[in-house]
N, C-alpha and C positions, 0 to 999 in steps of 0.2 A: 504493500500500500504506500502511495506517495505521501510524504509528510512534509510539513512546513515547520521549520524551527523559528520561533519568535524570540527576539531579544527582550528580556524583562527588566524593567526598571519601575520604581515607584516614585511618583512625583510628590513634591511638598504639598500640592493641592489635595492629592488623595490621602496623604497622611493626616492632613488637617481634618478632612471629612471623616475619616475613620476614627480619629481620636476625639473629635469635638473641640479641638484647639483652634484658635484663630490662625489663619494662614500666615499672617504677619509674624506671629510668635513661632510658628514652625520654621519659617525662613530664618529667623534669628537663631533658633536652636541649631539648625544645620550649619549656619555660618560659624557659630562658635565651635562646633565639633570639628569642622574642616580646618579652622584656624589652629586648633590645638594639635591636629594631625599634620599641620603644615602642608595642606593640600589647597590648591587654588580653587576657590568656589566658582570661578568663571568657567571652569571646565565642565561644570554640571548645569550651566545656565540654559534655561529653556523659556518658553513663553506660552501663554494661553489667551484666549479671548473671553472676556467677561460677558455677563448677560447684556451689558451695554455695548458689546462689540468693541471693547477696548483691548489692545494688546498689552498684557501685563506679565511681569516676570514670575518664574517659578524655578525650582531646582529639581533635578531628576537623579535619584540615587539607585545604585545597584543593591543587591541583597545584603552584602557585607556592611556597607555604610548605613543602610536602613536599620539593621539589627544593632549596630554600634550606637546610632542615634537614640533608639528607643530604650537602650539599657538604663537611661536615666528617667524613664517614664514609669508610671505605676504598673503594677502587675496586670490589671485589667486592660490597660491600653497596650501593653506589650503583647498580651494574648490576642487582642484584636488584629494587630499588625501581622503577627506571625501566622495567624489563621488565614489572613488575606494572601500572604506570600505562598502558603501551601496551595491555595486555590489557583494562583497564577502558575505555579510549577506543575500542578496536575494538568493544566491546560496548555503547557508549553509546547507539546508536539501535537499539532492539529492535523488530522487527515485532510486531504485535498477536498473531499466532499464536505467536511465540517466547515472548512474555510469558505467554500462556495455558499453554503447555507447561511453563514454569517453575513456575507455580502448581500445575499438576497434579502435578509432581514433588514440590513442597513438601507437598501433601496426602498423597501416598504415603509420604513420609518421616515425616510426622507420625503416620500410622497405625502405623508400625513403632516410632517413639519412644514412643508411648503404651503399648506392651507392656512398656517398661522404666521409664518415668517418669510421674509425675502432674503436672498443671498446667503452670506456666511452663517447668520444665526440659525437658519433652517438646517444647514449641514451639521453644525455643532450640536444642535438638539437631537438630530438623528443619530449622531455618533454616541452621544451620552446614553440615549435609549438602548442602543445596541450593546454598549459596554455593560449596562445593568443586567441584560439578559444573558450575554455570552461571556463577558469578561474580556472581550477582544476589542482593542482600540483600532478600528479600521483605518482611520486617518494616519495614526502613528505608524502602522505597518506599511502604509503606502508612502511614508515620509512626506506627508502633505503638510505644508505650513500655510495657514490661513492668514490673510492680512486684513487689518482693520479697515473698514470702509468709511470711517468717520470723516466728514468733510471740513470740520472746523480747523482753521489754521493752527498749527502748533509752532511754538517758539522755543528756542534754547533760552537758558537763564539770561544770557546777555540781551536777547531780544525782549524779554519781559522787562529787563532793567532799563531799556530805552524808554519804555512807557512809564516806568516808575521813577525815572531819573536816578537810577542806582547802578552800580557795577554788577556784573554777572555773579561775582563772588558774594556780594552783599545779598543778592536775590536768593542764592543757594542757602545762605545762612538764615534768611527770613523764612524760606519754605520749610527748612528743618525745624526752626523754632515754632512755627505755626502748626507743625504736625502733618504737613503734606508729603514729606519725604524723609528718608533716613540716609545717612552717609555711611559708606563702607570703605575699606582699604583693600587694594589688590596686593599681590605678592611683592610688588615694588613700592608698596605704601602710598600709592596714588589713590586719591579719593574717587569714588563713583557713587551714583545716587540711584535709589529706587523709590517708587511711590509707596506710601502707606495706604491703608484702606480708605482713609480720608481723601487721599490724592489720586486714587486709582482712576476715578471717572473724569479726572481733569487733565490727564496726561497720557503719554504713550512712549514706549521704548522704541527708538528708531535705530535701525542698522545703519551705521556710518559708511559701510563699504570697506572699512579697514579691518585688519586682523592683528592680534597680539602675537608675540613671539612664539607662543605655543599653538597658534592657529585658531584660537577662539575669536569670534567676531567682536568688534568693539561696538557697543550700543550706547546711545545717548538718550537721557530722559528729557523729553520736550513737553511743554505745557500748552494746553489750549488757551486761546486768548481770554477765555472767561475767567482764568485765574487772576488776571490783572485787577478786575473789579473786586474780587474777594480779598486780595491782599491790601487793596486800598481801604476796604471797609473794615478789615480786622483791626 
C-alpha cells in the first residue's frame, strides 16, 4: 500500500488551544526555553491568519522541544499535550486512499465555507474543519502560505513617526509601553518586534525579501494607519 509520510510539528497556537493558555504567554514560554537552550527562535518562526484575516506570528516546535516546553506545565496540561502528540504519531503514515478522503472532505468543507466567507477566510475555515475531523492540516502538507488581503495601508514605525512627529525608535518605545507590541532579541542581540493580542488586529508581519545568515526570512512589523489615531488618543 502506498503511504505518505507527514512531517509533524506542533504550533504555539495549538499548544495555547490545548492548554487554555493565552497564545501570547505560550510564545513567551517558548522564547524563554529557546533562549536558555541557546537556540535561535527565528528558526521556528511561522505565521497564521487570524479571524480578521491578519497575518500574525507563531512558532512551530518538533516533539522534543514541545515535551521540553511542557515539562514546566502542570500534570494535567502535560497529559493533554502528550495525548495530542500520540494522536499525531498514530496518524503519521496515511495511506494514499486516506489522504484522498481527507482532500475530499476539505473540498466539501470549502464549498460550505464559501457560503459564509470570501477568499482566504473560507479556505482557512475549511482547513480548520478538516483538521478537527482528521487531524490533517491540508494546507501545511501542500506548503501553502496564505497572504492577508487587508487593504488598509501599513506603515513601518518611522512612517507612523512622521505622522506623530516622532522618530521610529520613539514610536517603537511608545507601542511597547502602550501594550501593542513586545520586543525580543535575536542571537546577535538585535531587537525585533511582534504584536501583542492588543496589537494583532492593527498590524501585520511583512516579509522584507531579505534573509539572515542562517537562511531564515527577515520580517518587519508594520502598523495600519488606524494606529496613529489610537496613539494620539492614548
